[in-house]
C-alpha positions in Angstrom: -3.2 42.0 69.3 -1.3 43.3 66.3 -0.2 39.8 65.6 -3.8 38.6 65.5 -4.8 41.4 63.1 -1.9 40.6 60.8 -2.8 36.9 60.8 -6.4 37.7 60.1 -5.3 40.0 57.2 -3.0 37.2 55.8 -5.9 34.7 55.9 -8.1 37.2 53.9 -5.4 37.7 51.3 -5.0 33.9 50.9 -8.8 33.6 50.5 -8.8 36.3 47.9 -5.9 34.7 46.1 -7.6 31.3 46.1 -10.9 32.9 44.8 -9.0 34.8 42.1 -7.1 31.7 41.0 -10.4 29.7 41.0 -12.0 32.3 38.8 -9.1 32.3 36.4 -9.2 28.5 36.1 -12.9 28.6 35.5 -12.5 31.2 32.8 -9.7 29.3 31.1 -11.8 26.1 31.1 -14.7 28.0 29.6 -12.5 29.5 26.9 -11.1 26.0 26.1 -14.6 24.6 25.7 -15.6 27.5 23.5 -12.6 27.0 21.3 -13.3 23.3 21.0 -16.9 24.0 20.0 -15.8 26.5 17.4 -13.3 24.0 16.0 -15.9 21.2 15.8 -18.3 23.6 14.0 -15.6 24.6 11.6 -14.6 21.0 10.9 -18.3 20.1 10.3 -18.7 23.0 7.9 -15.6 21.9 6.0 -17.1 18.4 5.6 -20.4 19.8 4.3 -20.6 20.9 0.6 -22.2 24.0 -0.5 -25.1 23.7 -3.0 -23.9 22.9 -6.5 -20.5 21.7 -5.2 -19.1 18.2 -5.3 -16.3 16.5 -3.5 -13.0 16.3 -5.4 -10.3 13.8 -4.9 -7.2 15.7 -6.2 -4.4 13.5 -7.6 -6.5 10.3 -7.0 -8.9 11.3 -9.8 -8.1 10.2 -13.4 -9.0 13.0 -15.9 -11.5 12.0 -18.5 -13.5 13.8 -21.2 -16.1 13.5 -23.8 -19.9 13.6 -24.2 -21.7 10.4 -23.5 -25.3 9.1 -23.4 -26.9 7.4 -20.3 -27.8 3.8 -21.2 -29.7 2.8 -18.1 -33.3 3.8 -17.2 -32.4 5.9 -14.2 -29.1 7.0 -12.7 -28.7 8.7 -9.3 -26.2 11.5 -9.0 -24.3 12.0 -5.8 -22.2 14.9 -4.3 -19.3 12.5 -3.7 -18.0 9.2 -5.0 -20.2 7.1 -2.7 -23.7 5.8 -2.8 -24.2 5.9 0.9 -25.6 9.4 1.0 -28.8 10.8 -0.6 -28.6 11.5 -4.3 -28.6 15.2 -5.3 -30.3 14.5 -8.7 -31.5 11.7 -11.0 -31.1 11.5 -14.7 -32.9 9.2 -17.2 -32.0 7.1 -20.2 -30.6 8.9 -23.3 -29.6 12.0 -21.3 -26.3 13.5 -22.7 -23.6 14.2 -20.1 -20.0 15.3 -20.1 -17.4 13.1 -18.4 -14.8 15.0 -16.4 -12.9 12.4 -14.3 -12.9 8.9 -12.8 -12.4 7.8 -9.2 -12.7 4.1 -8.6 -16.0 3.0 -10.0 -17.4 6.5 -10.0 -17.4 9.0 -12.8 -17.6 12.8 -12.4 -20.0 14.2 -14.9 -21.6 17.4 -15.8 -25.4 17.0 -16.4 -28.1 19.4 -17.6 -30.1 21.2 -14.9 -31.6 23.9 -17.0 -31.4 25.3 -20.5 -27.7 25.9 -21.2 -26.7 25.1 -17.6 -24.7 22.1 -16.4 -24.0 20.9 -12.8 -21.3 18.5 -11.6 -22.0 15.2 -9.9 -20.7 11.7 -9.3 -22.4 8.6 -10.7 -21.6 4.9 -9.9 -20.4 3.6 -13.3 -19.7 -0.1 -13.6 -19.2 0.2 -17.4 -22.8 -0.3 -18.3 -24.2 3.1 -17.5 -22.7 5.4 -20.2 -22.3 4.9 -23.9 -20.0 6.9 -26.2 -21.7 9.4 -28.6 -19.1 10.5 -31.1 -21.3 13.1 -32.7 -22.5 14.9 -29.6 -20.8 18.0 -28.4 -21.0 20.1 -25.2 -23.5 22.4 -27.0 -25.7 19.3 -27.6 -25.8 18.7 -23.9 -26.7 22.3 -23.2 -29.5 22.3 -25.8 -31.0 19.1 -24.5 -33.3 20.6 -22.0 -34.6 23.0 -24.6 -35.4 20.1 -27.0 -37.1 18.2 -24.2 -39.2 21.2 -23.4 -40.3 21.6 -27.0 -41.2 17.9 -27.2 -43.3 18.2 -24.0 -45.1 21.2 -25.5 -45.9 19.2 -28.7 -47.2 16.3 -26.7 -49.5 18.5 -24.6 -50.8 20.1 -27.8 -51.6 16.7 -29.2 -53.3 15.6 -26.0 -55.4 18.8 -26.0 -56.4 18.2 -29.6 -57.4 14.6 -28.8 -59.4 15.8 -25.8 -61.2 18.4 -28.1 -62.1 15.7 -30.6 -63.9 13.7 -27.9 
């Protein structure tokens, strides 16, 4: 009878050991899945750019400089040197911008977003988009929005006067 009790006790210990090992394996699998999810989220966040940031290409970029004027009617600005994504902004003809670097057929520029404020962005430039402006300075670019605002104000005043005359 003692032998039967010992055998039964041994079976219970084996069952407990099997259950404990299964629990450990399940926990390890769960931890691995969570780590993979965290890594994927981290990688995805690294690929995304924060507002106002643009992708940089390190040593592959060719430094450039100078203030230039946009020659074409409308130019889309992108967060990276590719036209496949959505543009982050659009600038129009005669806008002054500062060139910063080249990467392939793309030019990294700083364009006006508010009075005295510039933001970076990439434009596709096949050589027909930008024109050199030897007399423009960085300060000219910053003042550009203020000048445009004054012009709009004058135009609205003239429209209001014309409407009053009618």
